[in-house]
N, C-alpha and C positions, 0 to 999 in steps of 0.2 A: 168431414175430416176423419181419418182413421184413428183407432185407439192408440196406435203407435205414435202418430203425430201429436195427439193430445198429451201423451206421456212425455214426449220430448219437450213440449212447451211447459209442462208442469215442472220439469227439472231445470229449466233454463233460469239462471239467476236474474233477479229483478234489479235494475239499476236504481240504487237507493234514492238518488237525487231526482230522477225522473218520476219515481213513484211518489215521492213527497210533493213534487210540483203538481203532478196530475191529481192526486188525492186532495191536495189543498185547494186546487181549482174547483173540484167537484163540490167540496164542502162550502166554499165561498159562494158558488153559484146558487146552491140551495138556500143558503142563509140570506142572500141578497133579495130573494123573492118575498121574504117575510120580515126582514129586519133592516133598519137603516144602516148604511155603511159606517163602520167605526172610524175614528180619527186615526191617521197613520203617523207614527212617531219614528223617526230615524234612530237607529241604534247609536248610543253615545259611548258605549264601552266595547273594546275588543278583548277577547279572551285567548290566552295562550295556555294550552295544556302542558304540564310538566310532569314526566314520569321518571323515577329513578329508584334504586334500592336504598331505602332509608333504614330498614331493619333487615335482619337475617345475615347470612354469611357474607353477602356482598356489601354490607352496610358501610365498610370503609370507603367505598366509592361515593357514598352519599353523605359523608361526614360534613362536608362544607356546604351542603345544600341550604341549610337555614340561614347561614351568613350570606350566601350569594343571593338568595331570594330577598332577604331584608335589604341588602345593598341595592339590588335592582329596583325594588319597589320604592325605595327612597328617591332614586334617580328619576323614576317615572311618575312621581306624585302629581305633577302638573299635566300628565297625559302626553300624547304625541299628536302631531298634525299629519293627517292623511288626506291628500287632496286639499280641499279648502276647509275641512272640518277638524275640530279637536276631539280626540277620543281619550277617555280614561283607559288604562291598561290593567286588566285583572289576570294574574298568573295563578292558575289553579293547579296546585301540586298534589300528586298522588304517589303513594309508596307501593312499589312493586313487591315488597317483602322478599326480594331476592328470588321470586318465583315466576317463571315465564308465563304460566297460566294466569297468575294474578296480574302481571303486566298487561296481558291482552285484555283482561276483564276491565281494569280501570281505564285503559285507553278507550275501550268501547263506551264506557260511562261518560268519559270526557267528551267524546264526539256526539253521542246520541242524547245524553241527558243534560250535560253542562253546556252543550252547543258551542264548543270552542271554535275559534276561527283558524287556529294554527296549532299544530302539535310539535313538541320537542321532547326528546328522550335521550338517555345516556346511560353508560356504565355496563359494559360487557354485552355480549350477544344475547344473554338471557333476558335483558331488558330491551335493547335496541331492536332485535329482530321481531319479537311479538308486537311491540309498539308499531313498528314500520308496517308489518303485515296487516294489522288492523286499519291503519291509515290508507294503505293501498286498497284494501277491500271496500272501505267506506268513502273513497275519493276525498280524503282529507290531506291538505298540504302538510308536510312533515319534514323537519330537519333534525338529524341525530348526530351524535358524536361519541367519542370515548369507547371505541372498539375498533381493532384493525379492519380496514375497509373490506378486505376479502370476506370476513365473517359476516358483515352486514350486507354484502352484495352476493357473492357466490353461495354463502350459507343460507340464503333465502331463495335459491334456485335461479338466479340470473345467469346470463352468459355474457361473454365479452361483447357480443353484438346486440343482445336483448336485455335491457335493464328494466327500470321501473318508471312509472309516470308521476306518482305523487310523493315519493320518498327520496330525500337527498341526505348525504352523509359527509362529514368532514373529520378526518383523522389520518394518521399514517397507516402504512400497510405492513403485513407480515414480512414482505421483501425488504422494506426499510429497516425493520427491527433486526432481521437476520444480518443485514449489512452492518449495522451498528455493533451487534454482538461480535461478528468476526473481526471488525476493525479493532475492538478492544483486545481480543485474544491474540491478534497478530503481533502485539507488543510483548508477548510472553513466550518463554522457551518451554514448549510442551511436545509430547509425542503425537499430538493431534488426534488422540482417541477421545471421542466426544459421546458422553452418555446423555440421553434425553428422557425426561420423565414428564408425561403429558396426561392431563385429566380428561375424562370422558364427559365433557360438557360442550355447549355450543361453540365456545372458542377452541377447545381442544380438538374437536372433531375436524376442524379445518387445519389447525396447526399440526395435527398428527396425520393428515392426509398424505398418502405416499407420493402424490404428484404436486399438490398445492401447498403442502406444509413445509416443515423444516428440512426434511430429508434431502430433497434434490439440490437446493442451493448450498446447503452445508457440505454435502458430499462433493459438489462441484468446487467448493472452496478448499478442497484437499483434506477434509476431516473424515476420519473413520467413524461414521455415524451409527450409533447403537441405540435403538429405541425399542424397549419392551412394549408389550400391548398396553394401550392406554388404560389407566386405572379409574375406578369409580370414585367420584368425590365422596369424602367422608371415610375413606379407607384408613385403617389404623395399623396396618402391617405392611411394610415395604421391604421385608427381608429378601424376597425373591429378586426384586430389582437391584437392591444393594449388592447382593451376592454376584449377580451378573456383571454389574459395573466393576466390582473388585476383580473378578476373574479376567475381564477384558483389559484390565490395566488402565481404565479411564482416568484422564488427568483434567478433563474439563467437564463440568456438568451444565446442562441447560434444560429447558422445559417450560411448561406453562401450567400453573395451578393457582388456586386461591390461597391466601395466607395460612389458614389453619392446616390445610393439607401439606403445604410446604414445611411448616413448623414440625409436623409429625415426621415427615421424611428426613428433615435435616437433623433432628434430634437422634433418630435411629441411625442415620449415616455416621454421626459422631460416635455413637455407642458401638457400632460395628466396625469402626476403623476406616470407613471410606474417605472421610474428610482428610485423613493424613496424606493420601496420595493425590489430592486435588490441588491444582494451581489456580483454578478459576471456577466460580459457580455463578452463572448468569441466568436468572429466571425471569420470565415475563409474568406480569400480573401479581405474583406472590410478594415481590420485594418493593412495591411502590410506596408503601405507607410507613411512617415512623413507628406507629404502635407495633407493626409486624416485626420490625427489626428490634425494638425494645424487648419484645417477648422472647426473642432468641438470645438476648444478652450479648456477651462478647463473641458468641458464635456468629453473630450477625455482621460483625465488622469484616470488611473485605469483599462482601457479596456485591454483585454488580447487576444492573438492570437497565432497561430503557428509560429515558427521561423525555417525557412529552412536553413538559412545561416546568419552569422554575422561576425564582425571583430574578435571575440574571437574563432571562429571555428579553430581547430588545424590542418588545412590543407593548402597546398600550391599548386600553379600552376605548372604543369609539363611543361608548355609552356614557362613561364617567370621566374619561380623560386620564384615568390613573394608569401608571406604569405597572409592570409585573411586580416590581419590588414594592411599590406602594400598596398594591392589593394584598400581597402576603403580609406586609407590616400591619395593615388594617385588620386582617384576619387574626393574626396573633394577638393584637391589642384587644380585640373583641372577645376572643375565645380562650386566650392563654395557651393555645395549641400551636404546634409547629405546622408550617405550611404543608399542603398536600397537593399532589399533581392534579387531581380532578377539579380543584378550585378554579384553575384557569379555564378549563374546557366547559365547566358548568356556566361560568360567567359568559364565555364566548357564545355558547348556545343561545342564551337569552339575547345577547347583543345582536346576533345574526337575525333572530326572530323579529326584533324591533326594527332593524334596518329593512327587512323584507316588508313588514307591515307599513312602514312609512312610505315605501315606494309603490305599494300595490294599487293605489288609487281608490279601490273599493274593497274594504275588509269583509264585506258580505258576499263577495264573489270568489269562490275557491279557485277558479281559473285565473283570476287577476293575481291572487297570492302566489299561485304556482308560477306564473310568468315572472313575477318579481324574484322568486327563488332562482329560477333559471338564469336570470340576468344579474345575479349578485356579483359585486366587485367591491369587497369590503375588507378593511384592515381591522382585525380584531386583536384581542389580548393574546391569542395564540398564533397570530400571523395572518397573512392574507387569505381570504376565503373567496373562491370563485368556482362556478361550475361550467365554465366555458370549455366544452369538450374539445380536446386537441391540444390544450395547454399541457406543459410537462407535469403540472400538478393534478391533471385530470386523466387518470388511466382509463376510466370508463365514464359514461354519461353522468351518472348520479353521484360521483365521488370527487372530493377535493382532498388532496394529500397535504398534510401539515408537517413541519420539520421535526426531526427526531435526533437525539444525541444519546450518548451513553454515560452512565453515572456509577459511582462506587460509594458504598456506605462506609464512612470513616467516623472516628470519634469527633464529637462536636464541641462547640464552645458554649453557646447559649442553651442548646439542647444536647441530650446525651450523644446522639448520632446525627450526622449531616450527610445528605446525598450530594456528592461533589461531582460535577461534570468533568469526566476524564477523557472523553472522545467527542470531537465535533467535526470529524472529517466530512460528514454528509450535510452539515449545516454550519458553515464557517462563521455565519453572523452571530451565532450563540457562543459566548466566550467560555474557554476552559476555566476550571476552578482548581485543578490539581492534576497529578500524575496517577496512572493506574499502578497499584501495588498488587503483587501476587498474594494468594491466600497463604496463611501459615506464618 
């Protein structure tokens, strides 16, 4: 064999499962010649790896995690039946610390050290993408949620024709969100001049993409779309962007940012007079959580955002039987806090994982689990979940779209501010809670 051929073989990645199977067989054969065969005990516990940002700037996405995990563990205290056996369920939770590298690291630990049978992950592309990539690399079945599907799919290098083998995702898409945004704006009298502020992170790179992001559909919708260069997270001066939006006569603001960055921008926009000319401000990600609105004070009223899930969504958990309203009531009773949108999707992510394991037949066989994922047809707390490619909910092989509506922050009753559903044109099964009011 030539040195060149040897070099090629050395660089060729080793299939992890084949290596473990082969090396395990060699060790077993050697041991068998000197030692009696050990007793074989079938596994009685299945493990689910759970990764989300519980600390750091993305921590609001993980605020409900402790409640969801406690609720799920209580529901699973007697285990689940897989085939003819009963298994205890262990959910091993890891904090990504809002860091993509950390997300990849803890996922690797869960797969290689904790020996989980199935991975789940959620909360922005900074968690979902590294978790999914590690699972794809290590041939680990994985189900994720809580980031627009294009970010979890195209953001990881897939194409419309070539997806992934081991990683599946459920959530709505950027196209769904843009449709909801434009539906809300269509009810307002504006000059259709639209300013867009987008962060340079894993979500923003896709949202700010000239072909796959906001620009093309919003321009096609008749809006004069104005997007300065994407900004670095943590920026503390938005004067240049604000000056451009004022000069262009922008009457609608949109974009994608985390809550702290939006708060900095919105405070400066008020100080520099931009908010006086605005009739709507609709931001993705930044306006999802009650604490983010409370931090803005009265400047937060009238802001609009996408609504993935709410107490009025007409779905219930297949795991606990609780409706969306019952889940939010239980969360508030247990924590004293206002409901938050990721609550529903964190719960649904665990639900789907349990449904998959129940149907897999053999939790020790990754291919059996993968087959169960591919054949999912499940009604969850956030709506129906299925990866039957070709269905209207499945734009690509690895994705299931979930419903999306539009909401506006208004003064509340029990809590200071409430997120009220004001547009449901794309999901009529979700009831309206009020009318859209212009800013000011």
